[in-house]
N, CA, C, O and the ligand as a Tripos MOL2 file, in Angstrom:
@<TRIPOS>MOLECULE
protein
  261   259    66     0     0
PROTEIN
NO_CHARGES

@<TRIPOS>ATOM
      1 N           0.8920   -1.1920   -0.0130 N.3       1 MET1
      2 CA         -0.0840    0.0390    0.0480 C.3       1 MET1
      3 C           0.9450    1.3310   -0.0150 C.2       1 MET1
      4 O           1.9680    1.3980    0.6650 O.2       1 MET1
      5 N           0.4970    2.3660   -0.9640 N.am      2 PRO2
      6 CA          1.3530    3.4360   -0.8060 C.3       2 PRO2
      7 C           1.1850    4.2210    0.4020 C.2       2 PRO2
      8 O           0.1450    4.2050    1.0610 O.2       2 PRO2
      9 N           2.2580    4.9390    0.7050 N.am      3 SER3
     10 CA          2.2890    5.8930    1.7940 C.3       3 SER3
     11 C           2.2960    7.3470    1.2710 C.2       3 SER3
     12 O           2.6360    7.6950    0.1400 O.2       3 SER3
     13 N           1.8740    8.1270    2.2570 N.am      4 CYS4
     14 CA          1.8990    9.6570    2.1390 C.3       4 CYS4
     15 C           3.0330   10.1740    2.0750 C.2       4 CYS4
     16 O           3.7290   10.0330    3.0810 O.2       4 CYS4
     17 N           3.5220   10.8100    1.1030 N.am      5 PRO5
     18 CA          4.9330   11.2970    1.0910 C.3       5 PRO5
     19 C           5.2250   12.4440    2.2810 C.2       5 PRO5
     20 O           6.3450   12.7330    2.7020 O.2       5 PRO5
     21 N           3.9900   13.0150    2.7110 N.am      6 GLU6
     22 CA          4.1100   14.1760    3.7120 C.3       6 GLU6
     23 C           4.4030   13.7080    5.0620 C.2       6 GLU6
     24 O           5.2880   14.1080    5.8190 O.2       6 GLU6
     25 N           3.3290   12.5950    5.2930 N.am      7 CYS7
     26 CA          3.1020   12.1820    6.9310 C.3       7 CYS7
     27 C           3.6900   10.7530    6.8560 C.2       7 CYS7
     28 O           4.2210   10.3130    7.8750 O.2       7 CYS7
     29 N           3.6440    9.9830    5.7320 N.am      8 GLU8
     30 CA          4.0110    8.6440    5.7880 C.3       8 GLU8
     31 C           3.0710    7.7520    6.3840 C.2       8 GLU8
     32 O           3.3490    6.6010    6.7210 O.2       8 GLU8
     33 N           1.7400    8.4010    6.5340 N.am      9 ASN9
     34 CA          0.6530    7.5650    6.7600 C.3       9 ASN9
     35 C           0.2920    6.8050    5.3470 C.2       9 ASN9
     36 O           0.3690    7.3010    4.2230 O.2       9 ASN9
     37 N          -0.1360    5.4330    5.7040 N.am     10 ASN10
     38 CA         -0.5530    4.4950    4.6310 C.3      10 ASN10
     39 C          -1.8070    5.0820    4.1330 C.2      10 ASN10
     40 O          -2.7610    5.3410    4.8660 O.2      10 ASN10
     41 N          -1.7700    5.3070    2.7170 N.am     11 LEU11
     42 CA         -3.0200    5.6470    2.0300 C.3      11 LEU11
     43 C          -3.8650    4.6170    1.9450 C.2      11 LEU11
     44 O          -3.3730    3.5230    1.6670 O.2      11 LEU11
     45 N          -5.0920    4.7020    2.1280 N.am     12 ASP12
     46 CA         -5.9580    3.5790    2.0950 C.3      12 ASP12
     47 C          -6.5140    3.3640    0.6460 C.2      12 ASP12
     48 O          -7.7030    3.5350    0.3750 O.2      12 ASP12
     49 N          -5.5720    2.9800   -0.2620 N.am     13 ILE13
     50 CA         -5.8720    2.7350   -1.5510 C.3      13 ILE13
     51 C          -4.9690    1.4560   -2.4010 C.2      13 ILE13
     52 O          -3.7840    1.2750   -2.1200 O.2      13 ILE13
     53 N          -5.4310    0.9010   -3.0950 N.am     14 GLU14
     54 CA         -4.7690   -0.3520   -3.7420 C.3      14 GLU14
     55 C          -3.9680    0.1270   -4.9520 C.2      14 GLU14
     56 O          -4.5850    0.4700   -5.9610 O.2      14 GLU14
     57 N          -2.6830    0.1710   -4.9170 N.am     15 GLU15
     58 CA         -2.0320    0.5250   -6.2600 C.3      15 GLU15
     59 C          -2.6410   -0.0260   -7.4610 C.2      15 GLU15
     60 O          -2.7720    0.6970   -8.4490 O.2      15 GLU15
     61 N          -3.0320   -1.2640   -7.4710 N.am     16 GLU16
     62 CA         -3.5960   -1.8030   -8.6170 C.3      16 GLU16
     63 C          -4.9300   -1.1290   -9.0920 C.2      16 GLU16
     64 O          -5.4370   -1.3270  -10.1960 O.2      16 GLU16
     65 N          -5.3680   -0.4130   -8.2420 N.am     17 ASP17
     66 CA         -6.6970    0.3960   -8.6060 C.3      17 ASP17
     67 C          -6.5050    1.5760   -9.1020 C.2      17 ASP17
     68 O          -7.4330    2.1680   -9.6520 O.2      17 ASP17
     69 N          -5.2730    2.1140   -8.9920 N.am     18 LEU18
     70 CA         -5.2080    3.4250   -9.2560 C.3      18 LEU18
     71 C          -4.8450    3.7260  -10.8930 C.2      18 LEU18
     72 O          -4.2390    2.8820  -11.5520 O.2      18 LEU18
     73 N          -5.2290    4.8630  -11.4020 N.am     19 GLU19
     74 CA         -4.9460    5.1190  -12.7520 C.3      19 GLU19
     75 C          -4.2420    6.4730  -13.0120 C.2      19 GLU19
     76 O          -4.4310    7.2840  -12.1060 O.2      19 GLU19
     77 N          -3.5350    6.8730  -13.9570 N.am     20 GLU20
     78 CA         -3.0620    7.9830  -14.1880 C.3      20 GLU20
     79 C          -4.1000    8.8780  -14.1470 C.2      20 GLU20
     80 O          -5.1830    8.5990  -14.6620 O.2      20 GLU20
     81 N          -3.8390   10.2140  -13.4380 N.am     21 GLY21
     82 CA         -4.9180   11.0640  -13.2650 C.3      21 GLY21
     83 C          -5.9420   11.0780  -12.1560 C.2      21 GLY21
     84 O          -6.7380   12.0020  -11.9940 O.2      21 GLY21
     85 N          -5.8670    9.9020  -11.3360 N.am     22 ASP22
     86 CA         -6.5880    9.7820  -10.1410 C.3      22 ASP22
     87 C          -6.1700   10.6460   -9.1170 C.2      22 ASP22
     88 O          -4.9530   10.8300   -9.0930 O.2      22 ASP22
     89 N          -6.8700   11.2600   -8.2160 N.am     23 VAL23
     90 CA         -6.4010   11.9160   -7.2450 C.3      23 VAL23
     91 C          -6.4990   11.2950   -5.8480 C.2      23 VAL23
     92 O          -7.6580   10.9170   -5.6750 O.2      23 VAL23
     93 N          -5.8440   11.0870   -4.9520 N.am     24 VAL24
     94 CA         -6.0350   10.3360   -3.8490 C.3      24 VAL24
     95 C          -5.6180   11.4580   -2.5060 C.2      24 VAL24
     96 O          -4.7250   12.3050   -2.5190 O.2      24 VAL24
     97 N          -6.4440   11.1830   -1.5470 N.am     25 ALA25
     98 CA         -6.3140   12.1350   -0.4870 C.3      25 ALA25
     99 C          -5.8260   11.3370    0.7130 C.2      25 ALA25
    100 O          -6.2620   10.2130    0.9650 O.2      25 ALA25
    101 N          -4.9150   11.9520    1.4340 N.am     26 CYS26
    102 CA         -4.3650   11.3260    2.7830 C.3      26 CYS26
    103 C          -5.4550   11.8300    3.7500 C.2      26 CYS26
    104 O          -5.7730   13.0160    3.8440 O.2      26 CYS26
    105 N          -6.0520   10.7220    4.5320 N.am     27 GLU27
    106 CA         -6.8570   11.0660    5.7140 C.3      27 GLU27
    107 C          -6.2820   11.5880    7.0710 C.2      27 GLU27
    108 O          -6.9380   12.0570    8.0000 O.2      27 GLU27
    109 N          -4.7420   11.3910    6.9940 N.am     28 GLU28
    110 CA         -4.0820   11.6680    8.1960 C.3      28 GLU28
    111 C          -3.8360   13.1920    8.0650 C.2      28 GLU28
    112 O          -4.0990   13.9450    9.0030 O.2      28 GLU28
    113 N          -3.3180   13.6500    6.8660 N.am     29 CYS29
    114 CA         -2.8870   15.1980    6.8970 C.3      29 CYS29
    115 C          -3.7040   15.8620    5.8450 C.2      29 CYS29
    116 O          -3.4340   17.0420    5.6200 O.2      29 CYS29
    117 N          -4.5100   15.3850    5.2700 N.am     30 GLY30
    118 CA         -5.4810   16.1240    4.4250 C.3      30 GLY30
    119 C          -4.8370   16.4250    3.0080 C.2      30 GLY30
    120 O          -5.4930   17.0210    2.1530 O.2      30 GLY30
    121 N          -3.6150   16.0250    2.7910 N.am     31 SER31
    122 CA         -2.9280   16.3780    1.3650 C.3      31 SER31
    123 C          -3.6560   15.5420    0.3920 C.2      31 SER31
    124 O          -4.2710   14.5270    0.7170 O.2      31 SER31
    125 N          -3.5730   15.9790   -0.7640 N.am     32 GLU32
    126 CA         -4.1660   15.4090   -1.9610 C.3      32 GLU32
    127 C          -2.9200   15.1160   -2.8000 C.2      32 GLU32
    128 O          -1.8760   15.7680   -2.7700 O.2      32 GLU32
    129 N          -3.1920   13.9920   -3.5870 N.am     33 TYR33
    130 CA         -2.0500   13.4850   -4.5290 C.3      33 TYR33
    131 C          -2.6660   13.2200   -6.0010 C.2      33 TYR33
    132 O          -3.7010   12.5600   -6.0970 O.2      33 TYR33
    133 N          -2.1140   13.6650   -6.9840 N.am     34 GLU34
    134 CA         -2.5940   13.2110   -8.2150 C.3      34 GLU34
    135 C          -1.6830   12.0600   -8.6340 C.2      34 GLU34
    136 O          -0.4850   12.1780   -8.3730 O.2      34 GLU34
    137 N          -2.1590   10.8470   -9.3200 N.am     35 VAL35
    138 CA         -1.4300    9.7650   -9.5580 C.3      35 VAL35
    139 C          -0.8500   10.5150  -11.2460 C.2      35 VAL35
    140 O          -1.5810   10.8400  -12.1820 O.2      35 VAL35
    141 N           0.5810   10.6060  -11.1720 N.am     36 VAL36
    142 CA          0.9420   10.9130  -12.4570 C.3      36 VAL36
    143 C           1.7560    9.6140  -13.0520 C.2      36 VAL36
    144 O           2.2360    9.7900  -14.1710 O.2      36 VAL36
    145 N           1.9370    8.5230  -12.5320 N.am     37 GLY37
    146 CA          2.3150    7.3760  -13.1540 C.3      37 GLY37
    147 C           2.1820    6.3090  -12.2130 C.2      37 GLY37
    148 O           2.2070    6.5230  -11.0000 O.2      37 GLY37
    149 N           2.0350    5.1130  -12.7340 N.am     38 VAL38
    150 CA          1.5720    3.9980  -11.9240 C.3      38 VAL38
    151 C           2.3920    2.7630  -12.0170 C.2      38 VAL38
    152 O           2.0160    1.7310  -11.4610 O.2      38 VAL38
    153 N           3.4950    2.8230  -12.6950 N.am     39 ASP39
    154 CA          4.4540    1.8730  -13.0130 C.3      39 ASP39
    155 C           5.9810    2.3240  -13.0040 C.2      39 ASP39
    156 O           6.5480    2.1780  -14.0870 O.2      39 ASP39
    157 N           6.6370    2.7780  -12.1020 N.am     40 PRO40
    158 CA          6.2490    2.7540  -10.6970 C.3      40 PRO40
    159 C           5.2770    3.7940  -10.2820 C.2      40 PRO40
    160 O           5.2420    4.8080  -10.9790 O.2      40 PRO40
    161 N           4.4120    3.7030   -9.1710 N.am     41 LEU41
    162 CA          3.5720    4.4080   -8.6080 C.3      41 LEU41
    163 C           4.1470    5.8280   -8.3280 C.2      41 LEU41
    164 O           5.0270    5.8150   -7.4670 O.2      41 LEU41
    165 N           3.8580    7.0450   -8.8520 N.am     42 GLU42
    166 CA          4.2350    8.2300   -8.8530 C.3      42 GLU42
    167 C           3.4370    9.0180   -8.4710 C.2      42 GLU42
    168 O           2.4430    9.0540   -9.1960 O.2      42 GLU42
    169 N           3.4100    9.9580   -7.2980 N.am     43 LEU43
    170 CA          2.3970   10.8520   -6.8760 C.3      43 LEU43
    171 C           2.8360   12.2830   -6.8410 C.2      43 LEU43
    172 O           3.8420   12.6230   -6.2180 O.2      43 LEU43
    173 N           2.0970   13.1100   -7.4970 N.am     44 THR44
    174 CA          2.4330   14.6150   -7.2910 C.3      44 THR44
    175 C           1.4390   15.2620   -6.4000 C.2      44 THR44
    176 O           0.2500   15.0650   -6.6460 O.2      44 THR44
    177 N           1.8010   16.0700   -5.3140 N.am     45 LYS45
    178 CA          0.8900   16.8470   -4.4740 C.3      45 LYS45
    179 C           0.0280   17.7470   -5.1290 C.2      45 LYS45
    180 O           0.4560   18.4430   -6.0500 O.2      45 LYS45
    181 N          -1.1630   17.8080   -4.7440 N.am     46 VAL46
    182 CA         -2.2620   18.8700   -5.2720 C.3      46 VAL46
    183 C          -2.3110   19.8550   -4.4580 C.2      46 VAL46
    184 O          -2.8600   19.7460   -3.3610 O.2      46 VAL46
    185 N          -1.6980   21.0480   -4.9060 N.am     47 ASP47
    186 CA         -1.7050   21.9730   -3.7320 C.3      47 ASP47
    187 C          -3.0360   22.9790   -4.1520 C.2      47 ASP47
    188 O          -3.2090   23.4430   -5.2790 O.2      47 ASP47
    189 N          -3.8170   23.1730   -3.1210 N.am     48 ALA48
    190 CA         -4.9800   23.8040   -3.3420 C.3      48 ALA48
    191 C          -4.6500   25.3970   -3.1670 C.2      48 ALA48
    192 O          -5.3400   26.2570   -3.7150 O.2      48 ALA48
    193 N          -3.6840   25.6550   -2.4630 N.am     49 ASP49
    194 CA         -3.3380   27.2780   -2.5330 C.3      49 ASP49
    195 C          -2.4520   27.6590   -3.8140 C.2      49 ASP49
    196 O          -1.8080   28.7070   -3.8410 O.2      49 ASP49
    197 N          -2.4600   26.8200   -4.7800 N.am     50 TYR50
    198 CA         -1.6540   26.9480   -5.9160 C.3      50 TYR50
    199 C          -1.9800   28.3560   -6.6100 C.2      50 TYR50
    200 O          -3.1080   28.7080   -6.9550 O.2      50 TYR50
    201 N          -0.7800   29.1150   -6.7600 N.am     51 ASP51
    202 CA         -1.1920   30.5520   -7.4830 C.3      51 ASP51
    203 C          -0.1440   30.5400   -8.7340 C.2      51 ASP51
    204 O           0.6340   29.5960   -8.8700 O.2      51 ASP51
    205 N          -0.1630   31.4820   -9.5100 N.am     52 GLU52
    206 CA          0.5380   31.6000  -10.6770 C.3      52 GLU52
    207 C           1.6050   32.5230  -10.5490 C.2      52 GLU52
    208 O           2.0660   33.1570  -11.4980 O.2      52 GLU52
    209 N           2.0550   32.6100   -9.2070 N.am     53 GLU53
    210 CA          3.2860   33.6380   -9.2140 C.3      53 GLU53
    211 C           4.5260   33.2270   -9.7360 C.2      53 GLU53
    212 O           5.3920   34.0730   -9.9570 O.2      53 GLU53
    213 N           4.7580   31.8010  -10.0040 N.am     54 GLU54
    214 CA          5.9220   31.5910  -10.8570 C.3      54 GLU54
    215 C           5.7300   31.9590  -12.4240 C.2      54 GLU54
    216 O           6.6380   32.2660  -13.1950 O.2      54 GLU54
    217 N           4.6450   31.8820  -12.6620 N.am     55 ASP55
    218 CA          4.4470   32.3010  -14.1550 C.3      55 ASP55
    219 C           4.8290   33.8350  -14.4350 C.2      55 ASP55
    220 O           5.5300   34.3350  -15.3140 O.2      55 ASP55
    221 N           4.1610   34.3640  -13.4380 N.am     56 ASP56
    222 CA          4.4310   35.9610  -13.5650 C.3      56 ASP56
    223 C           5.7210   36.3490  -13.4430 C.2      56 ASP56
    224 O           6.0680   37.3760  -14.0280 O.2      56 ASP56
    225 N           6.6540   35.6160  -12.6750 N.am     57 PHE57
    226 CA          7.9570   35.9240  -12.6200 C.3      57 PHE57
    227 C           8.7490   35.4970  -13.7650 C.2      57 PHE57
    228 O           9.8120   36.0680  -14.0070 O.2      57 PHE57
    229 N           8.3010   34.4940  -14.5250 N.am     58 THR58
    230 CA          9.0530   34.0150  -15.6120 C.3      58 THR58
    231 C           8.8510   35.2020  -16.7940 C.2      58 THR58
    232 O           9.7810   35.5720  -17.5100 O.2      58 THR58
    233 N           7.5500   35.7100  -16.8750 N.am     59 GLU59
    234 CA          7.3720   36.5660  -17.9920 C.3      59 GLU59
    235 C           8.2270   37.9430  -17.4780 C.2      59 GLU59
    236 O           8.9540   38.5390  -18.2730 O.2      59 GLU59
    237 N           8.0980   38.3010  -16.3430 N.am     60 GLU60
    238 CA          9.0140   39.4420  -15.9850 C.3      60 GLU60
    239 C          10.5540   39.2360  -16.2040 C.2      60 GLU60
    240 O          11.3060   40.1820  -16.4420 O.2      60 GLU60
    241 N          10.9810   37.8980  -16.1050 N.am     61 ALA61
    242 CA         12.3590   37.7080  -16.3320 C.3      61 ALA61
    243 C          12.7950   37.8620  -17.8600 C.2      61 ALA61
    244 O          13.9680   37.8540  -18.2320 O.2      61 ALA61
    245 N          11.7000   38.0020  -18.6800 N.am     62 GLU62
    246 CA         12.0830   38.1090  -20.1720 C.3      62 GLU62
    247 C          12.7480   39.5070  -20.4180 C.2      62 GLU62
    248 O          13.5070   39.6470  -21.3770 O.2      62 GLU62
    249 N          12.4980   40.4470  -19.6430 N.am     63 GLU63
    250 CA         12.8450   41.8670  -19.8210 C.3      63 GLU63
    251 C          14.5060   42.0440  -19.4450 C.2      63 GLU63
    252 O          14.8630   42.3530  -18.3080 O.2      63 GLU63
    253 N          15.3110   41.8420  -20.3840 N.am     64 GLU64
    254 CA         16.7160   41.9440  -20.2920 C.3      64 GLU64
    255 C          17.1070   42.9790  -21.0780 C.2      64 GLU64
    256 O          16.5150   43.3470  -22.0930 O.2      64 GLU64
    257 N          18.3630   43.5830  -20.5020 N.am     65 GLU65
    258 CA         18.8710   44.6440  -21.2230 C.3      65 GLU65
    259 C          19.7790   44.3010  -22.5130 C.2      65 GLU65
    260 O          20.2570   45.2110  -23.1910 O.2      65 GLU65
    261 ZN         -0.5630   12.3850    5.0460 Zn       66 ZN66
@<TRIPOS>BOND
     1     1     2 1
     2     2     3 1
     3     3     4 2
     4     3     5 am
     5     5     6 1
     6     6     7 1
     7     7     8 2
     8     7     9 am
     9     9    10 1
    10    10    11 1
    11    11    12 2
    12    11    13 am
    13    13    14 1
    14    14    15 1
    15    15    16 2
    16    15    17 am
    17    17    18 1
    18    18    19 1
    19    19    20 2
    20    19    21 am
    21    21    22 1
    22    22    23 1
    23    23    24 2
    24    23    25 am
    25    25    26 1
    26    26    27 1
    27    27    28 2
    28    27    29 am
    29    29    30 1
    30    30    31 1
    31    31    32 2
    32    31    33 am
    33    33    34 1
    34    34    35 1
    35    35    36 2
    36    35    37 am
    37    37    38 1
    38    38    39 1
    39    39    40 2
    40    39    41 am
    41    41    42 1
    42    42    43 1
    43    43    44 2
    44    43    45 am
    45    45    46 1
    46    46    47 1
    47    47    48 2
    48    47    49 am
    49    49    50 1
    50    50    51 1
    51    51    52 2
    52    51    53 am
    53    53    54 1
    54    54    55 1
    55    55    56 2
    56    55    57 am
    57    57    58 1
    58    58    59 1
    59    59    60 2
    60    59    61 am
    61    61    62 1
    62    62    63 1
    63    63    64 2
    64    63    65 am
    65    65    66 1
    66    66    67 1
    67    67    68 2
    68    67    69 am
    69    69    70 1
    70    70    71 1
    71    71    72 2
    72    71    73 am
    73    73    74 1
    74    74    75 1
    75    75    76 2
    76    75    77 am
    77    77    78 1
    78    78    79 1
    79    79    80 2
    80    79    81 am
    81    81    82 1
    82    82    83 1
    83    83    84 2
    84    83    85 am
    85    85    86 1
    86    86    87 1
    87    87    88 2
    88    87    89 am
    89    89    90 1
    90    90    91 1
    91    91    92 2
    92    91    93 am
    93    93    94 1
    94    94    95 1
    95    95    96 2
    96    95    97 am
    97    97    98 1
    98    98    99 1
    99    99   100 2
   100    99   101 am
   101   101   102 1
   102   102   103 1
   103   103   104 2
   104   103   105 am
   105   105   106 1
   106   106   107 1
   107   107   108 2
   108   107   109 am
   109   109   110 1
   110   110   111 1
   111   111   112 2
   112   111   113 am
   113   113   114 1
   114   114   115 1
   115   115   116 2
   116   115   117 am
   117   117   118 1
   118   118   119 1
   119   119   120 2
   120   119   121 am
   121   121   122 1
   122   122   123 1
   123   123   124 2
   124   123   125 am
   125   125   126 1
   126   126   127 1
   127   127   128 2
   128   127   129 am
   129   129   130 1
   130   130   131 1
   131   131   132 2
   132   131   133 am
   133   133   134 1
   134   134   135 1
   135   135   136 2
   136   135   137 am
   137   137   138 1
   138   138   139 1
   139   139   140 2
   140   139   141 am
   141   141   142 1
   142   142   143 1
   143   143   144 2
   144   143   145 am
   145   145   146 1
   146   146   147 1
   147   147   148 2
   148   147   149 am
   149   149   150 1
   150   150   151 1
   151   151   152 2
   152   151   153 am
   153   153   154 1
   154   154   155 1
   155   155   156 2
   156   155   157 am
   157   157   158 1
   158   158   159 1
   159   159   160 2
   160   159   161 am
   161   161   162 1
   162   162   163 1
   163   163   164 2
   164   163   165 am
   165   165   166 1
   166   166   167 1
   167   167   168 2
   168   167   169 am
   169   169   170 1
   170   170   171 1
   171   171   172 2
   172   171   173 am
   173   173   174 1
   174   174   175 1
   175   175   176 2
   176   175   177 am
   177   177   178 1
   178   178   179 1
   179   179   180 2
   180   179   181 am
   181   181   182 1
   182   182   183 1
   183   183   184 2
   184   183   185 am
   185   185   186 1
   186   186   187 1
   187   187   188 2
   188   187   189 am
   189   189   190 1
   190   190   191 1
   191   191   192 2
   192   191   193 am
   193   193   194 1
   194   194   195 1
   195   195   196 2
   196   195   197 am
   197   197   198 1
   198   198   199 1
   199   199   200 2
   200   199   201 am
   201   201   202 1
   202   202   203 1
   203   203   204 2
   204   203   205 am
   205   205   206 1
   206   206   207 1
   207   207   208 2
   208   207   209 am
   209   209   210 1
   210   210   211 1
   211   211   212 2
   212   211   213 am
   213   213   214 1
   214   214   215 1
   215   215   216 2
   216   215   217 am
   217   217   218 1
   218   218   219 1
   219   219   220 2
   220   219   221 am
   221   221   222 1
   222   222   223 1
   223   223   224 2
   224   223   225 am
   225   225   226 1
   226   226   227 1
   227   227   228 2
   228   227   229 am
   229   229   230 1
   230   230   231 1
   231   231   232 2
   232   231   233 am
   233   233   234 1
   234   234   235 1
   235   235   236 2
   236   235   237 am
   237   237   238 1
   238   238   239 1
   239   239   240 2
   240   239   241 am
   241   241   242 1
   242   242   243 1
   243   243   244 2
   244   243   245 am
   245   245   246 1
   246   246   247 1
   247   247   248 2
   248   247   249 am
   249   249   250 1
   250   250   251 1
   251   251   252 2
   252   251   253 am
   253   253   254 1
   254   254   255 1
   255   255   256 2
   256   255   257 am
   257   257   258 1
   258   258   259 1
   259   259   260 2
@<TRIPOS>SUBSTRUCTURE
     1 MET1         2 RESIDUE 1 A MET
     2 PRO2         6 RESIDUE 1 A PRO
     3 SER3        10 RESIDUE 1 A SER
     4 CYS4        14 RESIDUE 1 A CYS
     5 PRO5        18 RESIDUE 1 A PRO
     6 GLU6        22 RESIDUE 1 A GLU
     7 CYS7        26 RESIDUE 1 A CYS
     8 GLU8        30 RESIDUE 1 A GLU
     9 ASN9        34 RESIDUE 1 A ASN
    10 ASN10       38 RESIDUE 1 A ASN
    11 LEU11       42 RESIDUE 1 A LEU
    12 ASP12       46 RESIDUE 1 A ASP
    13 ILE13       50 RESIDUE 1 A ILE
    14 GLU14       54 RESIDUE 1 A GLU
    15 GLU15       58 RESIDUE 1 A GLU
    16 GLU16       62 RESIDUE 1 A GLU
    17 ASP17       66 RESIDUE 1 A ASP
    18 LEU18       70 RESIDUE 1 A LEU
    19 GLU19       74 RESIDUE 1 A GLU
    20 GLU20       78 RESIDUE 1 A GLU
    21 GLY21       82 RESIDUE 1 A GLY
    22 ASP22       86 RESIDUE 1 A ASP
    23 VAL23       90 RESIDUE 1 A VAL
    24 VAL24       94 RESIDUE 1 A VAL
    25 ALA25       98 RESIDUE 1 A ALA
    26 CYS26      102 RESIDUE 1 A CYS
    27 GLU27      106 RESIDUE 1 A GLU
    28 GLU28      110 RESIDUE 1 A GLU
    29 CYS29      114 RESIDUE 1 A CYS
    30 GLY30      118 RESIDUE 1 A GLY
    31 SER31      122 RESIDUE 1 A SER
    32 GLU32      126 RESIDUE 1 A GLU
    33 TYR33      130 RESIDUE 1 A TYR
    34 GLU34      134 RESIDUE 1 A GLU
    35 VAL35      138 RESIDUE 1 A VAL
    36 VAL36      142 RESIDUE 1 A VAL
    37 GLY37      146 RESIDUE 1 A GLY
    38 VAL38      150 RESIDUE 1 A VAL
    39 ASP39      154 RESIDUE 1 A ASP
    40 PRO40      158 RESIDUE 1 A PRO
    41 LEU41      162 RESIDUE 1 A LEU
    42 GLU42      166 RESIDUE 1 A GLU
    43 LEU43      170 RESIDUE 1 A LEU
    44 THR44      174 RESIDUE 1 A THR
    45 LYS45      178 RESIDUE 1 A LYS
    46 VAL46      182 RESIDUE 1 A VAL
    47 ASP47      186 RESIDUE 1 A ASP
    48 ALA48      190 RESIDUE 1 A ALA
    49 ASP49      194 RESIDUE 1 A ASP
    50 TYR50      198 RESIDUE 1 A TYR
    51 ASP51      202 RESIDUE 1 A ASP
    52 GLU52      206 RESIDUE 1 A GLU
    53 GLU53      210 RESIDUE 1 A GLU
    54 GLU54      214 RESIDUE 1 A GLU
    55 ASP55      218 RESIDUE 1 A ASP
    56 ASP56      222 RESIDUE 1 A ASP
    57 PHE57      226 RESIDUE 1 A PHE
    58 THR58      230 RESIDUE 1 A THR
    59 GLU59      234 RESIDUE 1 A GLU
    60 GLU60      238 RESIDUE 1 A GLU
    61 ALA61      242 RESIDUE 1 A ALA
    62 GLU62      246 RESIDUE 1 A GLU
    63 GLU63      250 RESIDUE 1 A GLU
    64 GLU64      254 RESIDUE 1 A GLU
    65 GLU65      258 RESIDUE 1 A GLU
    66 ZN66       261 GROUP 0 **** ****
């Protein structure tokens, strides 16, 4: 059974049941993870507070002398 990367709680899911694009939530810490790969299992954290600051920063960085 996969475990939560944040708190190492066992996620109550079966790897075999997962498909790419599925979102799983950790009951322990409330983090959500999207399945980005199943072989091997790869989870990426879904950040609810995600904003686009990094994109803005990239655009401004284009202004060079
Ligand atoms: Zn967790």
